[in-house]
N, C-alpha and C positions, 0 to 999 in steps of 0.2 A: 053384611062384615062373616069372614071365615072365623070358623070354631073348628078346634082340635080336640081330640079325645086326650086325656092323659097317655092313652096308649100310643097314640100316634107322636107326640111329643116324647115320649120316653124314646120310641122307637130314633126318631129325629135326631136327637142327641147323641145315642148310641154310635151312631152313623158318622155324625160330625167326629166324635170322640175317635175313632177309627180309623178316620182319612185324617185326622192331623199324626197321633203315633204313626201311620203308614208314610205320611210326608219327612218326619222326624227322623224315620229308620232308617229309609232312603239317604238322606243328605249326611247320616252318620251322627246327628246332633243328639247329645241327651234328652234322656224326656224328662226333666226336670223343672221346669216353666223359667224363673229367675232364679230359683235356688243353685248353688252349686252343686255340679256334679259328685255322684257318689263315685265311694270306688267299686264299688260291685260293677258297675258301667266302664270304672276308668283302668283296673287290673287290667281287663284281655287287652284293651289298648297296648296298654306299659309292653307286652307278654308282644304283642302285634310289632310296637315300633323295635323291640330288639332284633327280632329275626327278620324284619323286612328294611329296617332302616340299617343295622349296625350290621348281625350277621353277615346279610346280605351283598357286602362291601368289603368282605374280607377280614374284621374282629375277628379270631378264634380265642383267645385269652377267656379261658373258663370263668375268670375271677373276674373279669372286668366284664363280662358278660351278664353274670350273676347281680352286680351290684348295680349293672343297671338295670335288672331287673327289679330289683328289692325299693330302691330311691324313688316317690313317689315324686316324678318330676311335679306336678298337679300343684305344689303345698308350696313351690315357686315359685311361681308367675300372678301376677294380678287376678282377681276372684274374675276380671270379665273375660281372663282370656284362657283358665281353666279347661276350658272344652277344646280350645288347642294347643293342649302341653304336649302332648304327644303326636302329633303331626313334626315333619320332616323340612324345618325352620326354624332358626331362631325365632324371640317372641322379644318385643321390647319390655323392660321392666321398671322405666322410669329415670328421669335424669341423663336421657342419652345414652342408654347402655342398653345392651343387650342378655337374655339367658342365651346358650348357644345350642348349635343345634344338635341333635343328637347323638348324631353319629361322630362328631368332630369331638365329645367328648371322651368317647367310647377311644377314637382312635389316638389320642395325645395320651389317656390315661395306658393303654399298650403299648404305647413307642415309649411311655417314660418307665418300663418294666417294674415298676411300682412293688416292692415286695415287704409283707408282712409285719418286716420287723423295721423298714424305712422310715424316715423324718421326713416330711415331706412340707417345703414351702410353696405357696401359692400366692399369686399376684394379682391379685380382684377377685373379691368373694363376691362380686355382684350379687347375685338371688340366692347365692347359696347353694346352688343345686350341684354345681362342679365340687363343690367342699364334701357336700353327702355323699357322692357317689367317689370320692379319692378317701375320705374316712374309710370305708367301708377295705379298703386296698390296703394300709399302710397301719404305724404303730402310733405317730404322734402327725398332725396334723396343723400348721401356722399358717394362718390364713389371713392377710393384707386387703386394706381397705383404703381408699382415697376420700370416698365421698360419705360422706357419715351418716345421710338418710337412709342409704344401702349398707352400712355396715351396720346398722342398728335393723334395719329388719330384716336382715338376711340372719343376725342370732335368733333373731326372734323366730322366725321358718325353720332353723335348724332346731331349736330348742319344741317349738311343735311337734318334729319329726321326730324325737324323744332318743337321737343315737348320734348326739352331739359331746360326749363325756372324754373325745382324743381329739378334738377342736380346739384352737389356739386361736384367740379374736386380737386382731390390731388395726387399728385408725392409723394407715400411715401411706408411706411413700414405696410405691413400686420398684422406682429405679431405686432405691437404697436396700431393699430388703429388709430382712433382719438377723442384721448381722450378731446379737446378742444371742440368739439360737443354735445359729450357726455353728457348725457346718453340717450343710445338707445333703441326706442320699438324693433327693431329686427336686430339682425346682420348676413348676409350672406356671405359665403367665396367660390370661384369659383375656389380656388387651394387648396392644402391639407398639412398643417402642420402637422410632427409627432406626435402630441400633441395639447389638446385645447389649445391655448395660456392663460394664467392668465389675460394678460391685457386687451382682451377680454372681459372675465368673467366680470370685475370690470365695464366694460364700460356699461353693462345692466340694463337695469332699471329691478325694481321689477316686474314681471310680464314677463318681457323680452324674448324674442326668437332669439334663438342662433341655424343656421343649417350652419353646415360645413362637407367637407369631411375630414377626420380624418386618418391619417398613410400613412405607407408608400408601395407604388405596389409591390406586387399585392395583397397585404391584407388592402384595405382602407374599409372605413364605414362612411356613409354619418351618425351622429348625429344632433342630435334638445338634445339644453340643455334651460332650460329652469330657470329663477332666482326666487327661492323660496320667498325669504325675505331680508330685508336689511344687514342681522347680514353675507350674505354669502355665504345661501345654493341655491343650485343646484339640480334640477330634472333632468339625461340624457338619453335619449333613443336611439338606435341604430336604423334605419329607412332601409336600404337595403345596399348592396354592392355593390359600385363605383369604379371608374377608372377615377382619377384625376392628372393634372400635379402637381406638388411639391411646395408648395409655397415657394418661393423664400424671399431673404435678399437683400437690395441693397446692388448695386456693383458686 
């Protein structure tokens, strides 16, 4: 039998701990075992996300950048995905839906030219992350979700975040919008219809902007539509190719 002194055992355990910590550090993983990653580790990741994924791709609106730095994306993803929250990718949130890539969230917010006095309609609450970012940019945000489980989970996540006083929730059909609260300065879509729904165009103010992914995968495009006048004339611009989940009807 081999015998180890307490000093040898202590040194061995310390060496193994150092080696495990080094492996986690090299691969950029949080050092918290099975527990949720902590804000002290995630906050620098969020700042890095904004610099490397958003600013480096050309988003310059300082209000948008500030909102992206402020909103803790990890609160809006499943617990087992929180350590991936600041990676350059969409993430699954259940029910066949995803949380959008951070760059796309920032790009759409900048393209919509959201003002501090604007009333905004969001189509597809999803995880609640996009709603959190947009709510820091506008006066009032009205957000629709068609999937009951996501509607409830997003409302809970936004309440946990603690800055949801100007966010109004509704379980409903994104194709129909929220006519009783319109017209809106901005309409943002986080899921793609095959064509721009006419009901949404009617809910834009004159000068209002609609930013929405349109088309059937793999031929989707992010479009911006501006209402030119009260007579129903619109100016439409293609912004960039995208890949979004389809916009769903209720049921």
